[in-house]
All heavy atoms as an XYZ file, in Angstrom:
819
protein
N      -4.226     -2.006     28.912
C      -5.040     -0.990     28.291
C      -4.557     -0.784     26.862
O      -3.371     -0.895     26.583
C      -4.910      0.315     29.062
C      -5.564      0.282     30.435
S      -5.285      1.813     31.335
C      -3.859      1.296     32.282
N      -5.485     -0.481     26.008
C      -5.142     -0.243     24.608
C      -4.965      1.253     24.352
O      -5.731      2.065     24.860
C      -6.247     -0.783     23.696
C      -6.440     -2.289     23.699
C      -7.656     -2.656     22.853
C      -5.201     -3.003     23.199
N      -3.953      1.558     23.554
C      -3.694      2.928     23.116
C      -3.433      2.923     21.624
O      -2.730      2.056     21.103
C      -2.474      3.522     23.838
C      -2.764      3.832     25.275
C      -2.563      2.878     26.262
C      -3.274      5.068     25.660
C      -2.858      3.146     27.593
C      -3.564      5.342     26.981
C      -3.356      4.382     27.940
O      -3.653      4.660     29.253
N      -4.017      3.898     20.941
C      -3.749      4.117     19.524
C      -2.731      5.245     19.422
O      -2.896      6.302     20.045
C      -5.017      4.522     18.758
C      -6.004      3.369     18.722
C      -4.669      4.960     17.341
C      -7.297      3.719     18.020
N      -1.697      5.008     18.642
C      -0.728      6.059     18.322
C      -0.933      6.386     16.846
O      -0.684      5.558     15.972
C       0.715      5.603     18.595
C       0.874      5.167     20.044
C       1.692      6.724     18.233
C       2.236      4.567     20.365
N      -1.439      7.602     16.585
C      -1.721      8.057     15.226
C      -0.666      9.086     14.852
O      -0.527     10.111     15.519
C      -3.124      8.664     15.146
C      -3.504      9.088     13.756
C      -3.989      8.163     12.842
C      -3.365     10.403     13.343
C      -4.331      8.530     11.561
C      -3.707     10.794     12.060
C      -4.181      9.861     11.173
O      -4.518     10.221      9.899
N       0.093      8.791     13.797
C       1.237      9.622     13.425
C       1.108     10.082     11.980
O       0.875      9.263     11.088
C       2.530      8.793     13.594
C       2.615      8.216     14.995
C       3.585      7.066     15.140
O       4.433      7.131     16.001
N       3.478      6.027     14.340
N       1.266     11.372     11.761
C       1.218     11.915     10.401
C       2.637     12.250      9.950
O       3.406     12.853     10.691
C       0.348     13.165     10.363
C      -1.108     12.863     10.652
C      -1.974     14.096     10.609
O      -1.620     15.102     11.260
O      -3.007     14.052      9.919
N       2.944     11.849      8.720
C       4.278     12.085      8.178
C       4.566     13.566      7.991
O       3.671     14.340      7.653
C       4.436     11.396      6.819
C       4.644      9.898      6.941
O       4.604      9.366      8.066
O       4.839      9.252      5.886
N       5.819     13.919      8.187
C       6.298     15.260      7.935
C       6.826     15.389      6.518
O       6.808     14.430      5.736
N       7.336     16.572      6.164
C       7.748     16.854      4.786
C       8.940     16.037      4.293
O       9.060     15.804      3.109
C       8.074     18.352      4.804
C       8.254     18.694      6.235
C       7.444     17.731      7.035
N       9.839     15.583      5.165
C      11.024     14.839      4.735
C      10.879     13.352      5.039
O      11.859     12.654      5.255
C      12.257     15.416      5.429
C      13.548     14.990      4.772
O      13.533     14.663      3.572
O      14.579     14.959      5.476
N       9.650     12.861      5.027
C       9.396     11.500      5.499
C      10.049     10.417      4.642
O      10.505      9.406      5.178
C       7.899     11.246      5.613
O       7.276     11.344      4.355
N      10.122     10.607      3.341
C      10.689      9.562      2.487
C      12.152      9.296      2.809
O      12.564      8.144      2.957
C      10.527      9.926      1.009
C       9.107      9.891      0.460
C       9.088     10.345     -0.994
C       8.504      8.503      0.597
N      12.939     10.337      2.937
C      14.365     10.121      3.216
C      14.588      9.635      4.650
O      15.444      8.785      4.896
C      15.188     11.387      2.937
O      14.847     12.415      3.838
N      13.804     10.146      5.594
C      13.933      9.689      6.985
C      13.545      8.223      7.084
O      14.243      7.425      7.724
C      13.090     10.546      7.944
C      13.652     11.980      7.993
C      13.066      9.940      9.342
C      12.754     12.964      8.730
N      12.463      7.863      6.436
C      12.014      6.469      6.476
C      13.074      5.561      5.867
O      13.373      4.495      6.411
C      10.679      6.319      5.743
C      10.100      4.912      5.860
C       8.713      4.796      5.260
N       7.731      5.188      6.265
C       7.026      6.295      6.232
N       7.178      7.157      5.239
N       6.152      6.568      7.171
N      13.645      5.963      4.760
C      14.668      5.137      4.107
C      15.883      4.927      5.016
O      16.426      3.825      5.073
C      15.096      5.783      2.789
N      16.275      5.966      5.751
C      17.454      5.870      6.631
C      17.203      5.054      7.891
O      18.149      4.507      8.459
C      17.914      7.265      7.063
C      18.585      8.077      6.014
C      19.284      9.310      6.605
N      18.555      9.990      7.660
C      17.732     11.025      7.484
N      17.513     11.490      6.280
N      17.124     11.601      8.511
N      15.962      5.005      8.360
C      15.698      4.413      9.674
C      14.764      3.202      9.634
O      14.374      2.697     10.683
C      15.114      5.470     10.630
O      13.930      6.023     10.037
C      16.105      6.569     10.920
N      14.443      2.729      8.461
C      13.483      1.629      8.320
C      13.906      0.377      9.100
O      13.098     -0.226      9.806
C      13.315      1.309      6.828
C      12.293      0.261      6.518
C      12.199      0.113      5.000
C      11.241     -0.970      4.609
N      11.132     -1.097      3.154
N      15.166     -0.022      8.973
C      15.632     -1.226      9.663
C      15.542     -1.083     11.179
O      15.115     -2.013     11.869
C      17.059     -1.562      9.236
C      17.140     -2.095      7.827
C      18.550     -2.479      7.433
O      19.320     -2.920      8.305
O      18.862     -2.340      6.237
N      15.923      0.083     11.706
C      15.835      0.327     13.149
C      14.378      0.313     13.616
O      14.068     -0.181     14.701
C      16.479      1.662     13.535
C      17.947      1.748     13.231
C      18.218      2.449     11.907
O      17.590      2.173     10.891
N      19.159      3.367     11.922
N      13.494      0.879     12.800
C      12.060      0.911     13.113
C      11.517     -0.506     13.277
O      10.884     -0.836     14.283
C      11.315      1.656     12.009
C       9.840      1.450     11.986
N       8.986      2.024     12.905
C       9.054      0.712     11.142
C       7.742      1.663     12.627
N       7.758      0.865     11.578
N      11.764     -1.378     12.290
C      11.236     -2.732     12.361
C      11.891     -3.539     13.478
O      11.220     -4.356     14.122
C      11.353     -3.438     11.008
C      10.332     -2.949     10.009
C      10.721     -2.345      8.832
C       8.970     -3.076     10.260
C       9.787     -1.887      7.922
C       8.023     -2.616      9.364
C       8.434     -2.026      8.191
N      13.167     -3.313     13.736
C      13.829     -3.997     14.850
C      13.213     -3.569     16.180
O      13.015     -4.396     17.083
C      15.329     -3.702     14.834
N      12.901     -2.279     16.313
C      12.265     -1.767     17.531
C      10.899     -2.416     17.733
O      10.570     -2.873     18.834
C      12.135     -0.247     17.434
C      11.552      0.406     18.663
C      12.354      0.692     19.762
C      10.211      0.757     18.721
C      11.833      1.306     20.901
C       9.672      1.362     19.846
C      10.494      1.637     20.928
O       9.967      2.237     22.046
N      10.098     -2.467     16.681
C       8.775     -3.086     16.789
C       8.902     -4.566     17.144
O       8.129     -5.084     17.958
C       7.981     -2.909     15.495
C       7.615     -1.484     15.114
C       6.793     -1.478     13.830
C       6.889     -0.761     16.233
N       9.876     -5.245     16.563
C      10.073     -6.661     16.868
C      10.482     -6.864     18.333
O       9.997     -7.787     18.982
C      11.119     -7.261     15.929
C      11.131     -8.765     15.996
O      10.047     -9.383     15.902
O      12.231     -9.343     16.155
N      11.340     -5.991     18.844
C      11.753     -6.091     20.259
C      10.580     -5.868     21.210
O      10.597     -6.353     22.331
C      12.842     -5.058     20.577
C      14.215     -5.464     20.182
C      15.296     -4.606     20.824
N      15.079     -3.178     20.769
C      15.387     -2.385     19.744
N      15.923     -2.897     18.652
N      15.169     -1.089     19.813
N       9.578     -5.138     20.761
C       8.426     -4.809     21.605
C       7.150     -5.493     21.127
O       6.043     -5.017     21.400
C       8.242     -3.291     21.661
C       9.392     -2.602     22.287
N       9.610     -2.607     23.650
C      10.436     -1.931     21.748
C      10.720     -1.942     23.923
N      11.241     -1.533     22.785
N       7.301     -6.617     20.484
C       6.134     -7.322     19.948
C       5.165     -7.763     21.033
O       3.996     -8.015     20.771
C       6.563     -8.481     19.069
C       7.290     -9.579     19.824
C       7.834    -10.687     18.954
N       6.829    -11.152     18.020
C       7.120    -11.585     16.798
N       8.360    -11.645     16.393
N       6.164    -11.982     15.995
N       5.631     -7.843     22.289
C       4.752     -8.207     23.395
C       3.749     -7.097     23.714
O       2.750     -7.343     24.396
C       5.560     -8.549     24.642
C       6.424     -7.404     25.132
O       7.018     -6.685     24.292
O       6.531     -7.223     26.353
N       3.984     -5.883     23.217
C       3.084     -4.743     23.444
C       2.265     -4.385     22.213
O       1.220     -3.745     22.314
C       3.899     -3.503     23.833
C       4.696     -3.665     25.089
C       5.590     -2.471     25.324
C       6.450     -2.734     26.544
N       7.468     -1.736     26.718
N       2.753     -4.751     21.051
C       2.158     -4.317     19.790
C       1.009     -5.234     19.385
O       1.188     -6.436     19.226
C       3.226     -4.299     18.693
C       2.824     -3.755     17.340
C       2.400     -2.293     17.431
C       3.976     -3.904     16.360
N      -0.178     -4.667     19.257
C      -1.357     -5.411     18.825
C      -1.479     -5.358     17.305
O      -1.741     -6.352     16.641
C      -2.638     -4.852     19.489
C      -3.890     -5.542     18.963
C      -2.545     -4.967     21.002
N      -1.270     -4.175     16.738
C      -1.427     -3.963     15.301
C      -0.652     -2.720     14.919
O      -0.596     -1.756     15.689
C      -2.916     -3.761     14.966
C      -3.295     -3.466     13.520
C      -3.043     -4.699     12.650
C      -4.744     -3.050     13.432
N      -0.070     -2.731     13.767
C       0.617     -1.545     13.272
C       0.631     -1.544     11.759
O       0.612     -2.605     11.130
N       0.629     -0.358     11.183
C       0.706     -0.271      9.736
C       0.664      1.159      9.256
O       0.353      2.080     10.007
N       1.006      1.315      7.983
C       1.016      2.627      7.354
C      -0.403      3.080      7.052
O      -1.272      2.268      6.741
C       1.817      2.584      6.056
N      -0.638      4.386      7.141
C      -1.858      4.968      6.601
C      -1.515      5.448      5.199
O      -0.409      5.955      4.959
C      -2.395      6.117      7.475
O      -1.388      7.117      7.637
C      -2.819      5.598      8.841
N      -2.448      5.243      4.285
C      -2.176      5.495      2.874
C      -3.220      6.409      2.256
O      -4.381      6.413      2.671
C      -2.192      4.171      2.098
C      -1.231      3.083      2.555
C      -1.511      1.788      1.799
C       0.209      3.519      2.382
N      -2.788      7.134      1.232
C      -3.730      7.889      0.408
C      -4.570      6.896     -0.386
O      -4.254      5.702     -0.464
C      -2.967      8.826     -0.532
N      -5.618      7.360     -0.980
C      -6.538      6.480     -1.697
C      -5.882      5.776     -2.879
O      -6.373      4.748     -3.337
C      -7.768      7.276     -2.144
C      -8.999      6.457     -2.385
C      -9.354      5.480     -1.265
O      -9.262      5.832     -0.074
O      -9.737      4.340     -1.584
N      -4.727      6.283     -3.367
C      -4.031      5.592     -4.455
C      -3.398      4.289     -3.985
O      -2.926      3.493     -4.792
C      -2.990      6.503     -5.109
C      -1.845      6.906     -4.183
O      -1.675      6.324     -3.088
O      -1.100      7.833     -4.565
N      -3.369      4.058     -2.667
C      -2.838      2.820     -2.117
C      -1.329      2.754     -2.055
O      -0.775      1.754     -1.614
N      -0.650      3.814     -2.479
C       0.811      3.805     -2.500
C       1.420      4.953     -1.699
O       2.473      4.778     -1.077
C       1.306      3.862     -3.936
N       0.791      6.101     -1.725
C       1.341      7.275     -1.052
C       1.129      7.157      0.448
O       0.005      7.051      0.932
C       0.658      8.561     -1.560
O       0.799      8.620     -2.976
C       1.265      9.797     -0.922
N       2.229      7.166      1.199
C       2.153      7.071      2.655
C       1.770      8.411      3.252
O       2.299      9.450      2.873
C       3.496      6.641      3.240
C       3.841      5.220      2.919
C       5.223      4.901      3.491
N       5.567      3.545      3.241
C       5.413      2.555      4.114
N       4.922      2.797      5.300
N       5.757      1.335      3.807
N       0.878      8.352      4.227
C       0.449      9.556      4.938
C       0.959      9.569      6.374
O       1.086     10.621      6.981
C      -1.080      9.642      4.950
C      -1.761      9.651      3.589
C      -3.267      9.619      3.761
C      -1.311     10.853      2.785
N       1.221      8.396      6.908
C       1.653      8.269      8.297
C       1.552      6.835      8.726
O       1.722      5.921      7.909
N       1.235      6.620     10.010
C       1.078      5.262     10.501
C       0.218      5.232     11.753
O      -0.003      6.259     12.401
C       2.439      4.623     10.789
O       3.101      5.318     11.822
N      -0.261      4.039     12.040
C      -1.060      3.795     13.242
C      -0.464      2.579     13.944
O      -0.137      1.578     13.301
C      -2.537      3.516     12.888
C      -3.308      3.026     14.102
C      -3.193      4.753     12.311
N      -0.315      2.700     15.251
C       0.090      1.574     16.081
C      -0.958      1.419     17.169
O      -1.432      2.412     17.723
C       1.452      1.832     16.733
C       2.631      2.087     15.799
C       3.831      2.565     16.590
C       2.963      0.837     15.010
N      -1.329      0.202     17.470
C      -2.197     -0.074     18.609
C      -1.380     -0.896     19.587
O      -0.853     -1.960     19.238
C      -3.486     -0.805     18.203
C      -4.289      0.049     17.225
C      -4.309     -1.145     19.446
C      -5.552     -0.602     16.724
N      -1.247     -0.368     20.800
C      -0.447     -1.009     21.844
C      -1.328     -1.502     22.971
O      -2.356     -0.893     23.279
C       0.543     -0.010     22.449
C       1.528      0.692     21.547
C       2.383      1.636     22.370
C       2.377     -0.303     20.800
N      -0.880     -2.543     23.634
C      -1.486     -3.016     24.871
C      -0.439     -2.802     25.962
O       0.503     -3.584     26.084
C      -1.876     -4.485     24.761
C      -2.600     -4.991     25.991
O      -2.918     -4.234     26.907
N      -2.856     -6.281     26.016
N      -0.585     -1.710     26.708
C       0.360     -1.339     27.763
C      -0.409     -0.912     29.011
O      -1.612     -0.701     28.962
C       1.318     -0.212     27.303
C       2.230     -0.698     26.172
C       0.550      1.017     26.845
N       0.302     -0.765     30.112
C      -0.334     -0.507     31.407
C      -0.789      0.926     31.618
O      -1.642      1.183     32.466
C       0.606     -0.915     32.530
N      -0.234      1.892     30.842
C      -0.551      3.294     31.124
C      -0.246      4.179     29.926
O       0.503      3.801     29.026
C       0.276      3.787     32.316
O       1.650      3.820     31.964
N      -0.804      5.383     29.978
C      -0.481      6.394     28.974
C       1.008      6.699     28.996
O       1.630      6.855     27.944
C      -1.298      7.670     29.219
C      -0.997      8.849     28.305
C      -1.205      8.505     26.837
C      -1.832     10.059     28.706
N       1.597      6.759     30.167
C       3.033      7.038     30.271
C       3.851      5.986     29.515
O       4.826      6.319     28.838
C       3.455      7.101     31.734
N       3.445      4.728     29.614
C       4.164      3.669     28.894
C       3.974      3.802     27.383
O       4.915      3.603     26.609
C       3.698      2.297     29.385
C       4.577      1.178     28.909
C       4.218     -0.181     29.503
O       3.472     -0.248     30.491
O       4.710     -1.183     28.946
N       2.766      4.158     26.945
C       2.524      4.380     25.515
C       3.346      5.565     25.009
O       3.923      5.511     23.921
C       1.037      4.613     25.259
N       3.404      6.635     25.805
C       4.207      7.800     25.415
C       5.683      7.454     25.338
O       6.387      7.898     24.423
C       3.969      8.939     26.397
C       2.588      9.554     26.255
C       2.257     10.560     27.345
O       2.861     10.518     28.441
O       1.359     11.395     27.096
N       6.183      6.669     26.278
C       7.595      6.268     26.262
C       7.888      5.404     25.035
O       8.917      5.582     24.370
C       7.954      5.529     27.545
N       7.000      4.477     24.716
C       7.157      3.645     23.532
C       7.266      4.517     22.286
O       8.160      4.349     21.460
C       5.971      2.680     23.396
C       6.023      1.830     22.167
C       6.578      0.566     22.211
C       5.505      2.293     20.963
C       6.635     -0.223     21.061
C       5.559      1.514     19.817
C       6.121      0.254     19.867
N       6.349      5.466     22.163
C       6.330      6.356     21.014
C       7.583      7.239     20.954
O       8.198      7.387     19.902
C       5.076      7.231     21.056
O       5.078      8.175     20.018
N       7.947      7.797     22.066
C       9.102      8.707     22.138
C      10.397      8.006     21.717
O      11.258      8.598     21.088
C       9.219      9.252     23.551
C      10.289     10.294     23.758
C      10.335     10.821     25.179
N      10.434      9.745     26.170
C       9.467      9.396     27.023
N       8.312     10.033     27.032
N       9.646      8.410     27.877
N      10.525      6.704     22.048
C      11.752      5.961     21.760
C      11.741      5.269     20.401
O      12.750      4.671     20.006
C      11.988      4.914     22.859
C      12.281      5.562     24.197
O      12.724      6.735     24.229
O      12.071      4.888     25.222
N      10.632      5.325     19.699
C      10.511      4.657     18.405
C      11.423      5.370     17.386
O      11.425      6.598     17.297
C       9.041      4.692     17.973
C       8.701      3.735     16.865
C       9.098      4.253     15.515
O       8.864      5.449     15.242
O       9.643      3.472     14.737
N      12.237      4.626     16.623
C      13.229      5.239     15.734
C      12.691      6.236     14.714
O      13.331      7.264     14.460
C      13.871      4.033     15.050
C      13.759      2.948     16.064
C      12.416      3.173     16.708
N      11.543      5.979     14.101
C      10.995      6.951     13.151
C      10.717      8.274     13.847
O      11.036      9.346     13.335
C       9.700      6.438     12.520
C       9.864      5.476     11.382
C       8.760      4.789     10.898
C      11.082      5.240     10.767
C       8.862      3.911      9.830
C      11.214      4.353      9.709
C      10.094      3.684      9.244
N      10.115      8.211     15.017
C       9.805      9.449     15.741
C      11.079     10.145     16.194
O      11.200     11.368     16.072
C       8.892      9.165     16.931
C       8.479     10.464     17.600
C       7.375     10.291     18.572
N       7.007     11.591     19.138
C       6.235     11.738     20.181
N       5.708     10.681     20.789
N       5.951     12.932     20.631
N      12.027      9.400     16.722
C      13.292      9.998     17.169
C      14.015     10.696     16.025
O      14.696     11.691     16.230
C      14.199      8.930     17.785
C      13.746      8.493     19.167
C      14.559      7.340     19.693
C      15.927      7.792     20.130
N      16.664      6.715     20.830
N      13.852     10.179     14.810
C      14.512     10.758     13.637
C      13.759     11.957     13.071
O      14.222     12.595     12.135
C      14.675      9.691     12.555
N      12.571     12.263     13.612
C      11.816     13.423     13.156
C      10.904     13.173     11.976
O      10.515     14.110     11.278
N      10.512     11.922     11.747
C       9.690     11.595     10.592
C       8.298     12.214     10.664
O       7.744     12.624      9.649
C       9.585     10.067     10.458
C       8.959      9.538      9.171
C       9.603      8.231      8.783
C       7.472      9.366      9.298
N       7.725     12.324     11.843
C       6.323     12.719     11.961
C       6.130     14.207     12.221
O       6.845     14.812     13.003
C       5.652     11.916     13.080
C       5.788     10.433     12.897
C       6.489      9.668     13.795
C       5.241      9.808     11.784
C       6.634      8.300     13.622
C       5.379      8.443     11.582
C       6.076      7.689     12.507
N       5.105     14.769     11.571
C       4.738     16.158     11.836
C       3.813     16.254     13.035
O       3.735     17.297     13.677
C       4.066     16.784     10.611
O       2.851     16.124     10.310
N       3.098     15.162     13.326
C       2.243     15.140     14.505
C       2.094     13.706     15.004
O       2.144     12.751     14.224
C       0.860     15.735     14.211
O       0.127     14.887     13.357
N       1.909     13.592     16.316
C       1.689     12.298     16.969
C       0.578     12.498     17.989
O       0.636     13.423     18.804
C       2.962     11.794     17.688
C       2.678     10.505     18.456
C       4.109     11.605     16.698
N      -0.428     11.641     17.916
C      -1.525     11.697     18.880
C      -1.673     10.312     19.503
O      -1.728      9.308     18.788
C      -2.827     12.107     18.192
C      -3.981     12.261     19.151
C      -5.216     12.791     18.442
C      -6.334     12.968     19.460
N      -7.543     13.486     18.862
N      -1.750     10.274     20.830
C      -1.901      9.008     21.552
C      -3.212      9.065     22.319
O      -3.444      9.984     23.099
C      -0.720      8.781     22.515
C       0.599      8.785     21.736
C      -0.902      7.467     23.282
C       1.831      8.717     22.605
N      -4.064      8.069     22.080
C      -5.395      8.040     22.669
C      -5.693      6.651     23.224
O      -5.449      5.649     22.547
C      -6.459      8.378     21.602
O      -6.136      9.613     20.977
C      -7.844      8.462     22.213
N      -6.227      6.635     24.430
C      -6.666      5.365     25.004
C      -7.947      4.928     24.302
O      -8.783      5.747     23.903
C      -6.935      5.544     26.498
C      -7.274      4.243     27.194
C      -7.354      4.457     28.679
N      -7.911      3.266     29.322
C      -8.026      3.136     30.622
N      -7.664      4.113     31.432
N      -8.518      2.040     31.140
N      -8.094      3.615     24.158
C      -9.295      3.088     23.526
C      -9.793      1.867     24.288
O      -9.066      1.273     25.073
C      -9.047      2.730     22.058
C      -8.117      1.549     21.859
S      -8.011      0.966     20.148
C      -9.578      0.138     19.954
N     -11.009      1.524     24.052
C     -11.600      0.307     24.601
C     -11.791     -0.672     23.449
O     -12.276     -0.297     22.381
C     -12.960      0.619     25.216
C     -13.704     -0.612     25.702
C     -15.076     -0.277     26.258
N     -14.938      0.626     27.401
C     -15.645      1.745     27.548
N     -16.522      2.112     26.650
N     -15.475      2.502     28.618
N     -11.390     -1.910     23.669
C     -11.651     -2.926     22.650
C     -13.129     -3.233     22.645
O     -13.713     -3.594     23.658
C     -10.864     -4.203     22.935
C     -10.918     -5.148     21.737
C     -10.428     -6.509     22.066
N     -11.606     -7.268     22.513
C     -11.550     -8.460     23.055
N     -10.410     -9.031     23.267
N     -12.657     -9.068     23.425
N     -13.738     -3.062     21.517
C     -15.139     -3.391     21.345
C     -15.240     -4.682     20.556
O     -14.793     -5.730     20.990
N     -15.744     -4.562     19.377
C     -15.850     -5.717     18.511
C     -14.449     -6.149     18.088
O     -13.571     -5.326     17.868
C     -16.695     -5.392     17.278
C     -18.152     -5.177     17.604
C     -18.411     -3.901     18.383
O     -17.712     -2.909     18.210
N     -19.400     -3.927     19.251
N     -14.261     -7.449     17.954
C     -12.943     -7.983     17.625
C     -13.161     -9.155     16.674
O     -13.650    -10.206     17.081
C     -12.252     -8.429     18.905
C     -10.930     -9.095     18.732
C     -10.672    -10.428     18.918
C      -9.687     -8.501     18.379
N      -9.340    -10.684     18.700
C      -8.718     -9.510     18.366
C      -9.307     -7.205     18.051
C      -7.381     -9.276     18.045
C      -7.977     -6.968     17.741
C      -7.031     -7.989     17.749
N     -12.856     -8.949     15.410
C     -13.058     -9.970     14.388
C     -11.778    -10.146     13.561
O     -11.738     -9.776     12.388
C     -14.226     -9.600     13.472
C     -15.510     -9.311     14.215
C     -15.996     -8.015     14.303
C     -16.214    -10.334     14.847
C     -17.174     -7.751     14.996
C     -17.391    -10.066     15.532
C     -17.862     -8.777     15.606
O     -19.016     -8.506     16.286
N     -10.729    -10.683     14.147
C      -9.472    -10.806     13.410
C      -9.594    -11.650     12.148
O      -8.816    -11.473     11.207
C      -8.514    -11.433     14.422
C      -9.367    -12.006     15.484
C     -10.647    -11.230     15.489
N     -10.583    -12.531     12.097
C     -10.762    -13.358     10.902
C     -11.173    -12.515      9.693
O     -11.063    -12.966      8.543
C     -11.791    -14.473     11.162
C     -13.209    -13.991     11.375
C     -13.549    -13.585     12.815
O     -12.649    -13.479     13.666
O     -14.746    -13.354     13.073
N     -11.633    -11.285      9.915
C     -12.011    -10.404      8.813
C     -10.850     -9.580      8.273
O     -11.010     -8.846      7.301
C     -13.138     -9.461      9.241
C     -14.431    -10.205      9.483
O     -14.661    -11.256      8.905
N     -15.259     -9.679     10.347
N      -9.692     -9.697      8.904
C      -8.514     -8.964      8.421
C      -8.118     -9.514      7.052
O      -8.307    -10.704      6.764
C      -7.365     -9.106      9.398
N      -7.577     -8.668      6.179
C      -7.158     -9.156      4.866
C      -6.034    -10.173      4.993
O      -5.276    -10.169      5.955
C      -6.688     -7.897      4.134
C      -6.481     -6.881      5.181
C      -7.314     -7.253      6.355
N      -5.942    -11.048      4.002
C      -4.919    -12.094      4.027
C      -3.532    -11.564      3.718
O      -2.536    -12.193      4.051
C      -5.283    -13.196      3.037
C      -6.527    -13.955      3.462
C      -6.897    -15.060      2.503
O      -6.032    -15.479      1.708
O      -8.045    -15.494      2.537
N      -3.462    -10.387      3.085
C      -2.165     -9.791      2.775
C      -2.135     -8.366      3.295
O      -3.171     -7.805      3.663
C      -1.925     -9.789      1.261
O      -2.711     -8.797      0.649
N      -0.958     -7.779      3.302
C      -0.812     -6.401      3.779
C      -1.596     -5.418      2.921
O      -2.002     -4.364      3.403
C       0.658     -6.017      3.796
N      -1.833     -5.748      1.677
C      -2.487     -4.818      0.754
C      -3.971     -5.056      0.556
O      -4.629     -4.303     -0.126
C      -1.782     -4.852     -0.605
C      -0.335     -4.429     -0.537
C      -0.160     -3.021      0.042
O      -0.951     -2.129     -0.265
O       0.793     -2.850      0.812
N      -4.510     -6.126      1.125
C      -5.935     -6.360      0.967
C      -6.291     -7.824      0.819
O      -5.532     -8.679      1.249
N      -7.431     -8.110      0.180
C      -7.974     -9.470      0.099
C      -6.960    -10.466     -0.321
O      -6.453    -11.307      0.042
C      -9.068     -9.378     -0.945
C      -9.436     -7.948     -1.028
C      -8.228     -7.188     -0.586
């Protein structure tokens, strides 16, 4: 089942992110078998981080919640809010994804 984890950054996000970035990426790499897509949400300036979105393929809401709860950014208090929602895969066009992290 697919779950979206939508996380909004809290007020001290820059320093928390700087301290825990390596642990965050190592955690995602260890769980790459569950991670479908992940990335930062950005303000329209393309640089200011607002939070992040992760899409997981896991067996249950409980598993998605456990993944989120153990994620280093969340454990460090980076997020002001976290919402986890089950979703259904509809249209799927990975060939339309940008070639780079920043766009075309």
